[in-house]
N, C-alpha and C positions, 0 to 999 in steps of 0.2 A: 738652420736648428729650428725645428718645431716644437710648438708648444702642446706638451700631453696632457695638463691639468684640465681636468673636466670644467664646464660651464657651472658656476654658481646657480645662476637660474634654474638652469636645466635640472641640476641636481634637485632644488627645491621644489619645483613641478613633480619630478618622480618620486620624492617622500610623500607630498601630498596624495598622488595617484595611489601608491602603495597604502597609505593608510586608510583611503577610502575602499580601496578592495580588501583591506583585512576586514572591514565591517560588513562586507557584503559576501552572500554565499557564493559557491563556485559552481559553474553550469559546465557538465559534461553530455557531450551529445555523442550519442552511437549513428554514425551515418553510414549510408547504404546505397547503393545502385538503383535498387526497387524492391518491392515487397517480397517477402520470404527468403532474403539472405539471412536471418538471423539476427536482427537487430535488439528485436526484445529478449530473445533469449541468451545474448551475450549481456545484456543490461541487468538481466534478471541472477545470470550466473555471477557477475560481477557484484551484483549486490548482496548476494548470499555470501560470498568470499568476506564482503565486507562486515556482515552482521556476526559471521565468526568470529571476526577481530574485536569485536566490543562496538560496532557503530549502530547507532539507534536507527533503523532503517524501517521506512512506511512506504507502502505502496498506497499513491495516490489516486492512480487510474493507471490501470493496465487493459491491453487488447491483446488477448490471446487468440482471436479467431477461430476458437475450439480447437487448436493445435495441442494435441495429450502433451507432449514433451514441454511444449511449454507451461502448459497449464500445472504441469507437475512441480515445476520451479515455483510456484507461486506459495505451496503450502511449506508454512513456517515463518511466513514473512505477517507481519501486520497491516492488514489492508483497512484503509479508511472506507466506509460507508460512502455510496455515491448520493450526491444527492439530484431527488426525483424532481423533473420538470415536466409538466403537462404541455405539449405544444401539437396543435392541430390534432385535438383528438387523442394523442397519443403521449404515453407517459416515458420518457427519455432520462436516462441516467448520465449525470454530467459530474465532471471533478467539483468537488466541494471545496472550495478555496478557503472558505471560513474556519472550516474544521480542521484544514491542513496548519491554519495558523495559529489555531489554539492549541493543536497538538504539539508545534513546535520541534519536529524531529532535528537529527543530525543532517539527514539525508532523506529524500524523499524522491520517489520515482513517478515521474509523469509522462506517460505515454503519448506518441504521436503529436508531436510538437506544432505540427501546422493545422490541427484540428481547430474548426469554428465552433465555438458554443452557442449553445441556443438562445434565441433572440430574449432579452430581458435579463441575459446574465452581466455580471460587473464590468467583465471586459468580452470583447466580442472576438478575441482570439485567445487559444490556449498559450500563445508565448508569451502574451501579455501576463498572463495569472504566474507564469514562472519567473517573469521579472519582477512580480509583486514579492513572492516566496525568495527571490535573493536577496531584495533590497531589505525582507526582514532577517538576512543572517543565515536562511537555509540552503544547503549545498541539494542540486537538484540534479538528476540524470534524465536524460528523455531521449527520443529516436527522432530520426529525420529521412526522409529519401532525397535525392539530388533534385527530382521534378519540382520538389516541394520548395527549394530555392526561387525567391523573386528574380532575379536576374537569369536563371537559367530555365525559367519556365517556358519561355516562347521556345528557348531550342529544343527543350525536349518535346513539345508539343508539335515542332516542325519534324523529329526525327519520329515518332510514334504516331502523329496525327490524332493524338488525344489530348485534349486541353485539360489540364490540373487547375481547379480554382481555388483551393487552400494552398498559401503561400506563407513562407517565412522571409522576413526582411535579411538580407544579407548580412545586416550590422548585428544581429542577434547571433548568425552565425560564426563571423569574425571575431566576436566579443568573447565565444566560448572560451573558458578556462582550458578545456580538453576537448578534443575530436578524435573520436576511435573508428577508425574506417573498419567497417564490418564489409567483407568481401567474399564472393564465392564464385566460382567460375560458371559461365551461362550454361553447360551440360549439367552440371550437378543442379542446378537452380530448375532447369527444366524437368529433370529427372525427378526433384522433389514436387514438382507441380503435377504431373502426370500421376505421382503416389498419394497425390491428395493430401499432402503435409503443407500446401499454402491455402489454396481452396477448396470448396466443396466439389464433386467431379463435375458437377454441371456447369459451375461456374470455370472451373480450370479449363474446360475445351474451349468455353467462349474466349477466357484468356490469352490461350496459346495461339487463338488464330488473330487475335488483336495486338494486344499490349504485349505480350510475352515472348513476339518473335525473336530468334537467335540473332540477328542484325541487328533489333533493337537494344537487346539485352549488352552486346559487345559494345555499342556505343555509349549506353548509360554508364557501363562500369568505366569506360575510358574517361567520360565526364566527371565521375565521381571522383576519380584517382587524380585529376588534372585540379580540380577544385581543393582537393585536401593538401595537393602539393603546393598549390599557391597560397595557401593559408599557411602552411608550415615555410616557406620562403618568406612570406612577410614577418613571420615571428622573429624568423633568423635576423633580418634586417632591424626589425626593433632591438633585437636584443644587441644586436653590434652598435648601434645608437647610443642606447641607455650604457653600456659597459666599454663605449669609446674602444673597441677592438680595432688596431691598425691594420693587421694584414687580412689579406682577401682570402676568405674560406671557398674552396674550389666545388662547392655544392652545386653550382647551376652555370652551365657554360652563358656567358653574356660579353657582348662587345662594346668597348668605348670609342667613340670616333672624335678627335679634336680638330675643328676646322678653322682657318684662319681666314682673312680677308682676301687672300689670293684667288683670282677668279680660274684658278685651275683646280681649286678644292672640289669642284662638282665630281671630279674623278674620284675623289676619296669617296663621296656620300655615294655614288652610284655603285663602286667596288665594295664598300661596308655592306651596302643592302643586299647585295648578290651572296654577299658572305653568309650573312645572318639568314637570309633564304635557304642556303643550302645546309648550313648547320642546323636550322631550326630553332634558333635563339633569338631572345628578343636583344636590341641595341639601342644605344644611346649615343647623342650628337650634341655637344658643347662647341660653343667658341668662349674662350676666356676674355673679359672684358677688362683688358689692362687699361694702363692710362694712356698708352700710345693709341689703342684704338677710340677712347673715350674722345681724344682730341684730334682723330681722323676727320677727313672731310665726310660730306652728308655720302656721296656717292660709295665709299668704302664701306659706310656703314650700313647702305643698303643692299650691299652685295653681301654683306654677313648675312641679314636677314633672309636675302632670296635663299642661302644655303640651307640656313637653317628649316625655312619653310620646305625646301627640297626634300631634306631629311624626315620631317615630319609627315609629307606625305607619302614619304617611302616606308613609313611605321616606323620611325624612330621617337624615342623620346627624347624632345630637345631642353636644352637648358642654357643660359647664360652666366656662368658664376663670374665672379669678381675676384682680381687677386693681382698682386703685383709681382709675383714669382710664377710664371708660367707652368713649368714642371711641378711644383709644389701644388698647384691649384689644381692640375690635371689628376694627380695620384691622390690627394684629398678626396676629389669625387667620386674617383673609382673607389676609393674605401668606403666612402659612406654609403654607395651603391652596391657593394660586393660585385664591381665589375672586372672579371679577372683578364680579358685581354684589350690592349690599348691599340688603337690603328693608327698611325701616323705618316703623313706624307713624306717622301724622299724627293730631293731634286738634284735628279743625275748631272744637270750643268752647273751646279755651283761648286766652288772650289771650297775644299778641303782646309781649315786652318787649322793646323795642330794645337796650336794655343788656345783653342774654343771648342768647347765642347757641342755637339749637335743636339736639338730636343730629344733625339732617340735615346742619347746616351745619358741625358739629364735625367729623363723619365725613369730609364732603368736604375739609375742610382738611387732615385728618390724614392722608389717604388721596387725593389727586387723582388717583390713577391708576384709583381704583374708580368705578362707576357706582352712583348710590343712587338706588332707587326707593322711593318713597313710596306707602302702602295706607292711605286715609282709616279711622279706627275710628268705630264709630257712636258716636253721641251717648249720654252716660251714663245718661240716661233711658230709653233704647230696651231692650227687652225683648231678652235674649240668645238666641243661636241655641241651637236644641234639643240639649239635652244638654251646655250650658255652664252652667258654676257660677257665680253672679252673687252679688256681694255687695251687700248693701243699702246699705252707706256706704263711703266709701274705707277701705282698711285702716290700722288705727292705725299709727302710726310707733312706733319704740323707746320704751320707758317711761322717763321721767326720774329718774335716782336723784340726789335732793336731797342725800343723804349726802355724794355725792362733790363737789358744788359747796361745801357746809358744810366739807370738808377743804379744798377750795382755799382758802377763805378763811383756816382757820386757819394753812395753810403760807405763804401770804402776811403774816399777822400774825407768825408764827416768824420769816420772813426780816426783817422790817422789825427786830424786835428784837434779832436778830444782829447787823443793820447800825449799829444805834445806837452801841454802844462803836467801831466802827471809823470813824465820821464824822471824828473829831479825826486819823485815822491816815492814811485812804486818800481820794484825790480821789473828785470826784463821779461820774467816769467808770468809775472800779472799784466804787463802791455800785450804779451800775446794773447791771454783772456780776453782783452778787450777787442782785440782785431777777429778772434772766434765769434765773440759776440755778433760783431756786425755781420758775420758770414751767415749764422742762425738768420737775423733778421733778415738778409736777402731770401735765404731759401726759404721762410715761411713766406714772405709776401711775392716774390716772383718767381718762384720755381728752383728746378735744379739747374739749368744751363746758367742762368745769371748767379746761382750759388757757388759754382765752379768758376767762374770769372772772378768772384770774389775771393776764393780762397786762393787763387794765383796771386792776385793783386795785393791783397792782405801780407802775404810772405814777402814780397817785394817791397810793398813801404815799409815794413817791418826791419828788413834788412837796409833797406836805403836810409831810413830814416833814425833809426835808433840802435842798431848794431854797430860797434866801434869797427873800424874807423865810420862815423856817421858821414852821410850825403854821399856815400859811394856803396858799389856793390861789392866791393873788398870785403873780405872776412878776415880778422886778426888772430881768431880762435877757432880751430877745425871743429871745435864741438857744435859752434854755431849752425854748422851744416845738418847735424842731427835735430838740433831745435827746427831749422827750416823744414826738413823732412816731416819730422812728426807733426809740425803745425799745418803743414800741407796736407798730409793723409789724414788728420783729424777732422780740417777744414771740409776735405771731400767728404769724408765719411756723415760729419754731421749734415752737412747741405743734403747728401742723399737721403738722409734718413729722416730729416725733415721735410723733405718735399713729400717722401713717400706718405707721411704721416699727414702731411696736409691735404695731398690727396685723398687719402683714405676717410680724412674727418669731411671732405666734400661731397665724397659717395654716400657717406651715413648721415649726413645732414638731408641729402637729397631723397635717400629712402625714408627718413624719418619723416621727411614732408609728405611724401606720397602715403604712407601709412597713416599719418593724421587728418589726410585729406579724405582717406577710405573710411575711417573711422567718423569723422563729423558726416560722411554721407551715408553710413550706416544705419547711424544715430538717428537722422532725419527720417531715412526710410522706415525706420522701425515704428514711428509716429504716425506715416501716411496712411490715411485711408481711404484715398480715392487714386485713380488714374491721373488724374489731373495735378496733384499735389507731386507723384511720382515723377511727371515730367518735367515739372518744375525744378523737381530737385536734380535731375538730369541735367537741364540746361544749365543750371548754376554749376555743377561741378565739371560741365566741360568746358564752359567758358574760363572758369579758375585755373584749370589744368592744361588746359591744351589751346586756348585762347581759340575757341572755335562756337559756334552755333549748334544748338542739336534740339533736336526732336524725338517723339516716341510713337510709334504705330502700334496700337494694340488689335490683338487678334480677337475675334468673337467666337462663339462656340462653333461655326462652321469652318473654322480656320481661316476666314478671310479677313485681310488686313483692313481695319476701318483708317478713316483719314486721321493725319496728325492732330495728337490734342493739342488745342490751342495754347500755347504759352509765350511768353515775349522771348523775343531772340530766336523764332522758330526758322531755321533754314529756308527760303524761298523756292529753291527748286526742286523740292524734294521729287523723285520719279517712284511712283508707287509701282511700277510693274519692275524695277530693280530691287525695291524693298520685297515685293511678293516673291520673287527669285531666292534672295538670300533666306527669305523665311521657309519655303519650300525645299529647300536643298541644306538648310542649316550651316549654311558657310558665307563668312563675310564676301561682298562686293561693292564695287565702285574704286574709288582712289586709294592706291597702295594695295590693291589685290591683283589677281589674274583674272578675275572677271570685268569688263567692263571698266578697266584702269581709268579712262579717259573722262570718267564721271568726278565732277567736284566734291564728291559728297560720298563719305563710306557708309555703308549698311551693315550694321551689324547684329546677327540674330539674339534675340534674347531667349537662351535656352535654360528652361526651369527644371527641375526634378521631374516632374510629370510629363510636362509637353512644352511645345514652343508657345510662348505667351506675346510674342512680337517683334519688332525691330528697332534699334537705334540709328537714327539717323545724325552723322556728324560730319558737318561741314568745316573744315578749319580754316583760318585766314592764311596759314602758312602750312603746307602738307608736309614738312619735316617735323613738324612739331607731333606726328603721328609716326615718325619713320623709324625712331629708337625701339631696341628689342623691350626697354623697360617702360615707354610709353605705350607700345601695343599690350604688353602684359597689364599693364595699369589699366588701359581700356576695356581688355576682356573681362579682368575683375569686376569694373564696373557694370560691365552688361550682365554679368551674373547678379550682382545684387540687384539690380532692377527687375530681373525676371523674376527673382525669388518673392520680390516684392509685389509684384504684378498678381503670382501666383497665391501669395498670402491673402491680399486684397480679394482676388475672386472667392477662395475658400471661406473667407470672412461673410461675404456676401452670399454663398451657397448656404452657408450655417444659419444667417440671418434670416433667409428665405425658407428655409427648412423648419426652424422655429416657428414663424409666423402660420406657417401651413399646417402646422402638426396642431397648433393653438387653435387656428378658426377651424379645422376638421374636428378637433375635442369639442368645441362649443356648439357647431353645427348638428353633431351627432346627439349632444344634449338637449339641444334645440327640437331635434325631430323626433326623438323618444319621448319628450313633453308633450310636443301637440299631438303625437300619433295616438299617446294615450288616452289624451282629452278628446280625442276625436271618435274613438272606437266606440264608446257608450251610447252617445247621441245617433251615431250612423246605426247600432245594431237597432236601436230603437225606432229609428225612420225606416229601417227595411221591414220591421214587424209591423208595424202601423201600413205600410204600405201592402202587405201580403193580406191584412186583414181588410182592406178596402177592396182589393181585388177579390178576395172569396165573397165579400158580401155584396160587390156590385160587379159581377162579372162582366158585364156588355155596358155598352153606352160609353158617351163621352167621359163620364166620372170614371168609369173601369180601365179605358185607356189613358187617363191621367195618372191613374195611380200605378198602372203599369210603368208608366217611364218615369215614375218618381221610384220606384223600386229598381230599376234599371240604373237609373243614374245613382242613386245611392250604394249599389253593389259595385259599380264603378269606382267611386270613391273609397267605399270599404277596401277595394283590392288595392288602390294606391295606398292607404294608410297602412295596410299589410306591409307593402313594399317597405315602407318607410321602418317600420318595425323591424322587419327581419333584416335591413342593410345596417340599421343601429346594433342590432345582437349580432351580425355577423363581424364589423368591423370591432367591436368589442369584446369580442372573444368568446361572449357567452353560450353559444351555439356548440351542443357537443353532438358530435356524429354517432348516430346510433347503424353502425354499419350490419347490412344483412346481406346473404347472397339470393340474388332475384334475377330470373331472366329478363332481358330487355323488353320483353313483349310485355311482361307485368307492368313496368315503370309506364311505356308508352299508353297502356289500357288507364292506369291510374290518371296520367295526364289529361287524355280524351274526355274522361269521366269529370276531371274537374273543370272542363269547357264544353259541358253537355249542352248548357242553356245557350252558348254562342250559335250562329248561323254557320260560323267558319268551319265547325266540327264535320260538316261533310265534305269540305274541301280535301280532308286529311288524308293522304296516301300514305300506306305503311308497306314496305318492302324489305323484309329483314332475312337473312338468309338462315338455314335451319342449323346449321352447327355452331351458331354464334355462342360463346362461352357464356358464363355467368357472370353480372356484374357484382362486385362488392362495395356497395354503395348504402347512404340513407336512404331510404324508400321515400320518405315524405319529402326531404331536399331534393331531391334528384328529379323527382315529379315535378315539383317546382319548376326546375331548369327546363324540362322540356314543355312546361306549360307556358312559361314566358316566351320560350322560341316558337311557339306556336302562335302565341296571340300576337307578337310582334309581325310574324310575316302574315298574320291576318289582317292586320291594321295597314301594312304598306302595299300590298299584294291585290290587284283587281279583284273584284267579287266572284267573277268566274273561274279565276286560275286555280291548279292544283297547289296543295302544299305535301311534300315527299319526304317522308321519315326513312331513311337508308342506315345502313351499318354494314362495316366489316373488321377483321380482325388478322393480326399474325401473331407471331410469336412473343411480342412485346408489348402489344398496346390491344384497346378496342378503341375503333373510330365510329363515332355516331355523326351522321348530317342531317341536317332541316334545311330543304330547299324551298326557293318560291320563284315564282315569275314576275315580279314586282320590277321596280327600277333600279333595283340594285343599291349597293353602298354609297355613299358619296366619296368622292375620289379623295385620297389621301387622308382619309378622317376612319379608316378601319379599324384603328387600335383607340382612337378619339371617343367612338360610340359606346365603349365599354365603362368609360367614365362616369360617375356619378352625376346624374342630371344633364346627360349630354343625351341630345336626339339625333337621329340621322339626318332628317332634313328640316330645318328649323323653319322653314317659311312652310311646313305643310301644315293643316289644320288636324292632323291627326290627335286626339288626346292621348294622355299621358305626361307623364313628369321625367322620364329619361332614367328611370331605377331598374327596368327590367334586365336587362343586359348586363348591367353592374353587378345584380344579385346573382346572375348566372354565374358570372366568371369568379365571384367569391366563394360560392358554392363548390365549383369546380376546382378550383384551387385547393380549397380543405380537403378535396379526395387525393390530389397529386396530380390532377390532371390538367390539360391545356385548353382553351377555347378560343377560336379565332373565326373573322368574317371576311368574306371576300365577296366579289361579284365574279360572276360564272361566264364564261366567256359565250356563252349562249344567251347569257342573260338572264337576270334576276340575282337574288343574294343567297348565300350558302353560308350556314354556321356549322362548323365541325368541330366536335369535342373529343378529346384523345384523353382515353383512360389508360391506366396502366393495367397489364394482363395479369390478374392473380391466381395461383392455383387453389381451388377449392380443398378443403379438407376431405381427406379420403373417408367414407362411410364405414362403419365397424362392421364387421362380418354378421354379428348377433343381430344388428338393426336389419341387414339386408333380409336376413332368414324370416325375423319378426315381420317385415313388411310384406315378404312372400307370402307367409301363412294368413297375413289378414286378407291379403288380396284373394286367395283362396276360399277363404269363409266368406268373403263379400259375393264371390262366384256361386257358391253353394246355396 
């Protein structure tokens, strides 16, 4: 008989969750396979219907992308004004979170959940804004595409060849209260794209050649539908758990295989794996941890572990549930996981016993809603499959402890002796209770077998000593036969139930001890701030739970394992080669595994959510301590906690380093700005006085000295100007004043700026005639070219040329500055663009290392890139890539006015 009553603790947790959910807003996501399927259109249509029913609907942010039918749905809905943010000389419109919270509507529409907010916003991601709205009790509707889900991002990039950088954690998608799939067949989507209903015509042509190929759209559609189906399946399982639904719902095909310690179970595993592959369904593999299996020898339990490992390698989800009733445990697991088909083995050579039901019949009776599939097991004399482990004889059962049976005899004798003086005081029915109490005591202390013996001995002792005629097994009254039968049955039942409860209490105690140990470990790990502390906690846990020595090998940023952290009790024979293999493959190695099992140490990879963090090396004194499934799961949980703790302290170090770096940069910028302002005035005076001396004494020794003073002051003034420019660029005070100008004009301005330098005669300009116009800040871009030319002049020999070249294509404009000097330092091509970094520190070339840093800052502000490299023929090359933009078309009236003005000048 099964207990259908719900768990009180589970009910209490459910009530708390429902109470918290009632205070929180509801999130509804319109989910699609790609852009253009109609997510925003569907959301706006549903919002208009909600408004018609009296709901207070507000549009927080909506992206219509110029689609007229979508824009038409916005009319009539309240729209929050966007927040204007200035970023890189551009004014951007962002969602105003504070205004939405102040407005506090019933429902707000926040389009494009994966959007990244402008730097300086309260939250870096829009989904974080949505979570704050939900916490405030506001319902939110949003949209997201399948490529924006974090776990599917790499899958989509592998299909389309395009990486999407804006992602949403799967947790946000899974925790949404409602997900509406917006689906559109690929042919209809392509037709909409060709008609210009998704992108502008020029953008649509590029999209058709790249992302929006029909094969890509079919694959993305399948991903979106499968991801939605997985979410619905999880919701169904969660509902079944909370509602304690017993029958299996045939919503999705799935298989459940139950294996035992029989070596022939390997055929069951392989047969079920093939069946699951043919049906394309998930499958589970379990072995019920009964009392008999717990008392089985180690080789039998090892065989069970190998069966579960084989199933796991074949793609199954494995489990080791405990239970005293094998059929009931199988059915309960199937109901909890909504598995509709159960696969069991059938032994053709086993004789049929009519009075005893087979496991298949018992499972069928306990779960009438389940389909039971039988797979024939090979005969015991047949050779096992390759790789199988075959026992020469059936596994021996648990060893008989004769001392327990002897104690049962002693207890029965003691009970008879205690009942002797009570014979004249109590009725025989009460004497029976005394003997039953002895049976209960034997069952509690020594288990089922001795309790059965005590039940028979108690009946015999009661008959011989107390039932008339006494001291004889003869019975004067036939009714005593009923008493004997009832006493025997009650004794057997009580002994059985007491033994089962004793075993269940032992199992619960051992599990409670493991949970308590994990809790203590996690509590200690939460306070750890160094890898040494984590390694010490791991060593203590391994010693207490497994009687083993343990060590932790932590990986560096290049995924190379460092030597083991020095802690007391460190295993002496740690093999770094095996540890590195376990780290690289993400699989255990060493004792008890299929990889280098001869090693006395077990190497467990430490898998954290973001990346591998190291390896846990465990050397047990007795390898059997790590053999049980419960011990193996405990060890895997320990490794997970250690990995998460190592990742936590890594990010703590990153945050501390970033904080210190930000503060030092801020102080340095403030200091540079202050010093630069203080130096500019005396330098200007020094240059003026040097000019005066050169004018008054044009020749002679004094004039030469004045000229050198002037040149030195000009160099210092240039360096101070670089300091000021760098401080302004990094503080965000510089505003781009873009203009359309030809590259020739920018190059000419740079050459005029260095007119007094002798290197100006070495510059060679080679520009194509059809080069498009640049949309840049003329002053700042001339500064970029000037710095690059001055850098080339400093490091290239005095007689070598400096060449400026350019090229363009449909997307970018490329500008190059080449010299024939020694080139860039190896492996420092990126470092030279940092502040106060110089190419070759051993050179005596003047400068403080700010010129290239200023170049990168200015080019980045223009949306371009700059890089340096050493050419194959020798010398350095600096390459600037700027986005190619289309200049605005001139008005016809302007063209006519220009033509009339040209004719007037000609006349």
